[in-house]
C-alpha positions as CSV (number, residue, x, y, z in Angstrom):
1,M,-40.3,0.3,-17.4
2,D,-36.9,-0.1,-18.4
3,G,-36.9,3.6,-19.6
4,E,-38.3,4.8,-16.6
5,L,-36.7,6.8,-13.5
6,L,-37.3,4.8,-10.2
7,T,-38.4,6.7,-7.2
8,I,-35.3,6.4,-4.2
9,G,-37.9,3.9,-2.8
10,A,-37.8,1.9,-5.7
11,F,-34.2,1.8,-6.5
12,A,-33.5,1.2,-2.7
13,R,-35.7,-1.9,-3.0
14,A,-34.1,-3.2,-6.1
15,S,-30.7,-2.4,-5.4
16,R,-30.7,-3.7,-1.6
17,L,-29.9,-0.1,-0.3
18,S,-31.7,1.8,1.8
19,P,-33.0,5.1,1.4
20,K,-30.4,6.7,3.9
21,A,-27.6,5.3,2.2
22,L,-28.4,6.6,-1.1
23,R,-28.9,9.9,0.3
24,L,-25.6,9.7,1.9
25,Y,-24.0,8.6,-1.6
26,D,-25.7,11.0,-3.3
27,E,-24.1,14.1,-0.8
28,L,-21.1,12.5,-1.7
29,G,-20.6,12.4,-5.2
30,L,-20.5,8.7,-5.1
31,L,-23.9,7.6,-6.4
32,T,-25.9,10.8,-7.8
33,P,-29.6,10.5,-9.0
34,V,-30.6,11.7,-12.5
35,R,-33.2,14.0,-11.3
36,V,-34.3,16.2,-8.1
37,D,-37.8,17.3,-8.1
38,P,-36.4,20.9,-8.0
39,H,-40.0,21.5,-5.4
40,S,-40.2,18.2,-3.1
41,G,-35.9,17.5,-3.5
42,Y,-37.4,14.4,-4.1
43,R,-35.0,11.6,-5.9
44,Y,-35.2,9.8,-8.9
45,Y,-32.6,7.5,-10.3
46,A,-32.5,5.4,-13.9
47,P,-32.5,1.5,-14.3
48,A,-29.2,2.0,-15.7
49,Q,-27.6,3.0,-12.2
50,L,-28.2,-0.3,-10.3
51,E,-25.5,-1.8,-11.5
52,R,-23.0,0.8,-9.8
53,A,-25.5,0.5,-6.6
54,R,-25.1,-2.8,-6.2
55,L,-21.4,-2.8,-7.1
56,V,-21.2,0.0,-4.2
57,A,-23.4,-2.2,-1.9
58,W,-20.7,-5.3,-2.3
59,L,-17.9,-2.9,-1.3
60,R,-19.3,-1.3,1.3
61,R,-19.9,-5.3,2.5
62,L,-16.1,-5.9,1.8
63,G,-15.3,-2.9,4.7
64,M,-13.9,-0.9,1.6
65,P,-14.1,2.9,2.4
66,L,-16.1,5.7,0.6
67,A,-13.3,7.3,-0.6
68,R,-11.7,4.2,-1.9
69,I,-14.8,3.3,-3.3
70,R,-15.3,6.3,-5.1
71,E,-11.6,5.2,-7.0
72,V,-13.2,2.2,-7.9
73,C,-16.6,2.8,-9.6
74,G,-14.6,5.2,-11.7
75,L,-12.4,2.8,-13.1
76,A,-13.0,0.4,-16.1
77,P,-14.2,-3.0,-15.2
78,A,-10.3,-4.9,-15.7
79,A,-8.8,-2.0,-13.4
80,A,-11.6,-1.7,-10.6
81,A,-10.9,-6.1,-10.3
82,R,-7.2,-5.2,-10.2
83,A,-8.3,-2.8,-7.6
84,V,-10.7,-5.1,-5.3
85,A,-7.8,-7.4,-5.5
86,A,-5.0,-5.2,-4.0
87,Y,-7.8,-3.9,-1.5
88,W,-8.3,-7.3,-0.3
89,A,-4.5,-8.1,-0.1
90,Q,-4.2,-5.2,2.2
91,V,-6.6,-6.6,4.3
92,E,-5.2,-9.8,4.7
93,T,-2.1,-8.8,5.7
94,E,-3.3,-6.0,8.7
95,V,-5.6,-9.2,9.9
96,A,-2.5,-11.4,9.8
97,A,-0.7,-8.5,11.4
98,R,-2.9,-8.0,14.2
99,R,-3.0,-11.7,14.6
100,D,0.5,-11.3,14.9
101,L,0.1,-8.1,17.2
102,A,-2.7,-9.6,19.4
103,A,-0.4,-12.8,20.3
104,F,2.3,-10.9,21.3
105,L,0.0,-8.6,23.6
106,V,-1.8,-11.5,25.1
107,D,1.9,-12.5,26.3
108,Q,3.0,-9.4,27.4
109,L,-0.3,-9.2,29.9
110,E,-0.1,-12.5,30.7
111,R,3.3,-12.1,32.1
112,K,2.3,-9.2,34.0
113,D,0.0,-11.4,36.0
114,A,2.2,-14.1,36.3
115,T,2.4,-16.2,39.3
116,M,4.7,-18.6,42.0
117,T,3.4,-21.4,40.0
118,E,5.9,-20.8,36.9
119,P,8.7,-22.9,36.2
120,H,11.0,-20.5,36.4
121,D,11.5,-17.5,39.2
122,P,10.5,-14.1,38.2
123,T,12.6,-12.7,40.2
124,A,15.8,-14.1,38.6
125,P,17.9,-12.0,36.9
126,L,18.6,-12.3,33.1
127,T,21.2,-11.9,30.9
128,L,21.2,-12.4,26.9
129,R,23.7,-15.3,26.1
130,C,24.1,-13.9,22.0
131,A,25.9,-13.4,19.0
132,A,26.6,-10.9,16.1
133,R,27.4,-11.8,12.4
134,T,27.8,-9.5,9.0
135,D,28.7,-10.8,5.7
136,R,29.3,-8.9,2.3
137,G,27.0,-11.3,0.8
138,L,28.1,-12.4,-3.2
139,V,27.4,-9.7,-5.2
140,R,28.5,-6.4,-3.1
141,P,31.9,-5.2,-3.7
142,A,32.0,-4.0,0.2
143,N,30.5,-4.9,3.1
144,Q,28.1,-1.8,5.1
145,D,26.1,-3.6,7.4
146,A,27.1,-3.4,11.4
147,A,26.2,-5.5,14.0
148,H,26.8,-5.9,18.1
149,A,25.7,-8.1,20.5
150,G,26.3,-8.1,24.1
151,P,24.7,-8.8,27.3
152,R,22.6,-5.2,27.6
153,L,23.1,-4.2,23.9
154,L,22.2,-5.8,20.8
155,A,22.3,-3.6,17.1
156,V,22.4,-3.9,13.8
157,A,22.9,-1.1,11.3
158,D,22.7,-0.9,7.4
159,G,24.4,1.3,5.9
160,Y,23.9,3.0,2.6
161,G,25.4,5.4,-0.2
162,P,29.1,6.2,-0.8
163,G,29.9,6.7,3.1
164,G,27.0,3.6,4.2
165,G,29.9,1.4,5.7
166,P,31.3,4.0,8.1
167,A,27.9,5.5,8.5
168,A,26.5,2.0,10.2
169,T,29.5,1.4,12.1
170,A,29.3,4.8,13.7
171,A,25.7,4.6,14.1
172,V,26.5,0.8,16.4
173,E,29.4,2.8,18.0
174,A,27.6,5.8,19.2
175,L,25.4,3.1,21.3
176,K,28.1,0.7,22.9
177,A,28.3,3.1,25.8
178,L,25.0,1.8,27.1
179,E,26.5,-1.6,27.7
180,A,27.2,0.2,31.3
181,L,23.7,1.3,31.6
182,E,23.1,0.6,34.9
183,D,24.5,2.2,37.9
184,Q,27.1,1.2,40.2
185,E,24.6,0.1,42.5
186,G,23.1,-2.5,39.7
187,Q,19.8,-0.7,40.0
188,E,17.7,-1.2,36.9
189,A,16.6,1.8,34.9
190,G,12.6,2.4,34.9
191,A,10.8,1.8,31.7
192,D,10.8,5.6,30.6
193,D,14.8,6.2,31.6
194,L,15.5,3.2,29.5
195,L,13.7,4.5,26.2
196,A,15.2,7.8,26.9
197,V,18.7,6.9,27.2
198,L,18.4,4.6,23.8
199,E,16.3,7.1,21.6
200,E,19.1,10.2,23.1
201,A,22.1,7.8,21.7
202,A,20.8,7.1,18.5
203,R,19.4,10.7,18.4
204,R,23.4,11.3,18.7
205,A,24.0,8.9,15.8
206,H,21.7,10.8,13.9
207,R,22.8,14.1,14.4
208,A,26.1,13.0,13.6
209,A,25.5,11.5,10.4
210,P,26.8,13.1,7.1
211,A,23.9,15.5,6.5
212,A,25.7,17.1,3.0
213,D,25.5,13.9,1.7
214,E,22.0,13.2,1.1
215,S,22.4,9.8,-0.6
216,T,24.4,8.6,2.4
217,G,23.0,6.8,6.0
218,S,22.1,4.0,8.0
219,T,19.2,1.8,9.3
220,L,19.5,1.1,13.1
221,T,17.3,-1.5,14.9
222,A,18.6,-1.8,18.3
223,V,17.2,-3.4,21.8
224,L,18.3,-2.1,25.6
225,R,18.2,-4.3,28.3
226,S,17.5,-3.3,32.0
227,G,16.9,-6.8,33.7
228,A,13.7,-8.0,32.3
229,R,12.5,-4.6,30.5
230,L,14.2,-4.4,26.8
231,A,13.7,-1.2,24.8
232,L,13.6,-1.3,21.4
233,L,14.2,1.3,18.9
234,H,14.0,0.9,14.9
235,V,14.8,3.5,12.2
236,G,14.5,1.8,8.1
237,D,14.0,-1.3,7.2
238,S,16.4,-3.3,9.0
239,R,14.2,-5.7,11.3
240,A,13.6,-7.5,15.3
241,Y,11.7,-10.5,15.7
242,V,11.2,-12.7,18.5
243,L,11.1,-16.5,19.0
244,R,8.1,-17.5,21.2
245,D,6.1,-20.7,22.1
246,S,3.5,-18.6,19.9
247,G,5.4,-18.3,17.4
248,L,8.3,-16.1,15.8
249,I,6.8,-12.7,15.8
250,R,8.0,-9.6,14.0
251,L,8.4,-6.6,16.3
252,T,9.2,-3.9,13.8
253,H,7.1,-2.0,10.2
254,D,9.7,-1.0,7.7
255,H,10.1,2.6,6.6
256,T,10.1,2.1,3.0
257,L,8.3,3.8,0.3
258,V,7.4,0.5,-1.1
259,Q,6.2,-0.5,2.7
260,S,3.7,3.1,2.6
261,L,1.8,1.8,-0.9
262,V,1.5,-1.6,1.0
263,D,-0.4,-0.2,4.0
264,E,-2.3,1.9,1.5
265,G,-3.5,-0.4,-0.4
266,R,-1.9,0.4,-3.5
267,L,0.6,-2.8,-3.9
268,T,0.1,-5.9,-2.4
269,P,2.5,-8.0,-0.5
270,E,3.3,-9.9,-3.5
271,E,3.8,-6.8,-6.1
272,A,5.7,-5.3,-3.2
273,Q,8.4,-8.0,-2.9
274,S,9.7,-7.2,-6.5
275,H,9.4,-3.6,-6.7
276,P,12.0,-1.7,-8.1
277,Q,11.8,1.5,-5.6
278,R,11.7,-1.2,-2.5
279,A,15.3,-0.4,-0.7
280,L,13.7,3.2,-0.9
281,L,13.6,4.5,2.5
282,S,11.4,6.8,4.4
283,R,13.2,7.0,7.1
284,S,16.7,6.6,8.0
285,L,19.3,7.8,10.3
286,D,21.3,10.3,7.8
287,G,21.7,13.4,9.2
288,G,19.3,16.0,6.9
289,T,15.9,14.6,7.8
290,D,13.9,14.9,11.2
291,F,14.3,12.0,13.8
292,A,11.3,9.8,14.5
293,P,12.2,6.3,15.6
294,D,9.7,3.8,16.4
295,L,9.9,3.1,20.0
296,Q,8.7,0.1,22.1
297,L,9.0,-1.3,25.7
298,L,9.1,-5.2,25.6
299,D,9.0,-7.7,28.9
300,A,11.7,-10.5,28.5
301,R,11.4,-14.0,29.4
302,P,13.5,-16.9,29.9
303,G,13.6,-19.1,26.6
304,E,13.2,-16.1,24.1
305,R,15.3,-15.6,21.6
306,Y,15.2,-12.6,19.4
307,L,16.7,-11.9,15.9
308,L,17.7,-8.0,14.5
309,C,18.7,-8.4,10.8
310,T,19.3,-6.2,8.0
311,D,17.6,-6.8,5.0
312,G,20.1,-8.3,3.1
313,L,18.5,-11.5,5.2
314,T,14.8,-10.6,5.1
315,G,14.7,-9.7,1.1
316,V,16.1,-13.4,-0.1
317,V,14.9,-15.6,2.9
318,P,11.5,-16.1,3.8
319,P,10.1,-15.7,7.5
320,E,9.6,-19.8,7.6
321,A,12.2,-20.4,6.9
322,I,14.4,-18.0,9.3
323,R,11.7,-19.1,11.8
324,A,13.3,-23.0,11.2
325,A,16.5,-21.9,11.7
326,L,15.9,-19.9,14.7
327,A,14.1,-22.9,16.3
328,G,16.6,-25.5,15.3
329,A,19.9,-23.9,16.2
330,A,21.1,-24.7,19.5
331,T,23.3,-21.9,20.3
332,P,22.9,-17.8,18.9
333,H,26.3,-18.7,17.5
334,E,25.0,-21.3,15.2
335,A,21.6,-19.2,14.2
336,V,23.7,-16.6,12.7
337,A,25.7,-19.1,10.9
338,D,22.9,-21.0,9.6
339,L,20.9,-17.3,8.6
340,V,23.8,-16.5,6.3
341,R,24.1,-19.8,5.0
342,L,20.4,-19.7,3.9
343,A,21.4,-16.0,2.3
344,H,23.9,-17.2,0.6
345,E,21.5,-20.2,-0.9
346,A,19.7,-17.4,-1.6
347,G,21.7,-15.6,-3.4
348,A,22.8,-13.1,-1.5
349,P,22.8,-10.2,-3.3
350,D,23.4,-7.7,-0.2
351,N,24.6,-7.6,2.7
352,V,23.8,-9.5,5.3
353,G,23.7,-8.6,9.3
354,C,22.2,-10.5,12.1
355,V,22.3,-10.6,15.5
356,V,21.0,-13.4,17.7
357,A,19.9,-13.2,21.4
358,D,19.0,-15.8,24.2
359,V,16.8,-14.4,26.9
360,V,18.6,-16.7,30.0
361,E,18.8,-16.4,33.9
362,E,22.2,-15.1,35.1
363,A,22.7,-18.5,36.9
364,A,21.9,-20.5,33.5
365,A,24.6,-18.1,31.2
366,A,27.8,-18.5,34.1
């Protein structure tokens, strides 16, 4: 029997794949029969193909896309094992990200259904009690990070290249006029207006960046507040987080080559941490590429603590240590000092920039 061909029905039973699946895999070139009858079109398979068929079945049970399965099946066993491990690491990363996003969305949606039984007055005006700090670190010869913390605007920028410091400073300065966003009657900006105003200010900063020098530019992560609404804009690999009862939630996604490789499953998150090109940006304020920021609209509540920071912090301090520092600090000023200290204890190979802001009712902030 070992040397005989198996009919598609017999092969389906032996491989635990349906005849319909086998026909699909044939069409895709994933599992091609040894012979196809020229008159009936009936497919025949060799017993030696069962191992590949079972591998395909297992990978499908993992949820691996067919195109990815084709790549794995073409690899030697050791390389295939690494590819499966990389895929599963990607799945776990995506599940963790979706879990955090689900918790975030639950919080956001529950707020829209708030009742008068809440411990704070939902109509009370809010403000931000905040602090900003940048630090040269222990290795870099100059500080190219910039940060701003105000009652309506939070921003961090991480410059790179020969003119990185001025580029980061210019990016933050371009947004500072937004501190006077609300009109003379104190009316809040609408959601669409809030995002549009922040995006246009950042676009001006992008246009002003030195396009002639491709090696110079800056990241930018900024939050603009109007009432209880927060507009978040993000370009690059600086980050924004919020500390809530549900934990520390990351609000931004890095725009880097390495992050794109992780998203595609070609690198594991652990491999990305030591990748030689981990600092190579796929988006930034550089004046020479398209302006493509990520934009979000958030609903703020008293008691929340927001963090904006450059990769000089997140590159060396793990998320659990950042969360502990944010949760343990009594004030934003203490929090930024603690975060810079943690970066120094980890060697501070890069500049560090961070902004911490507490959402408070205006009466409590007075």
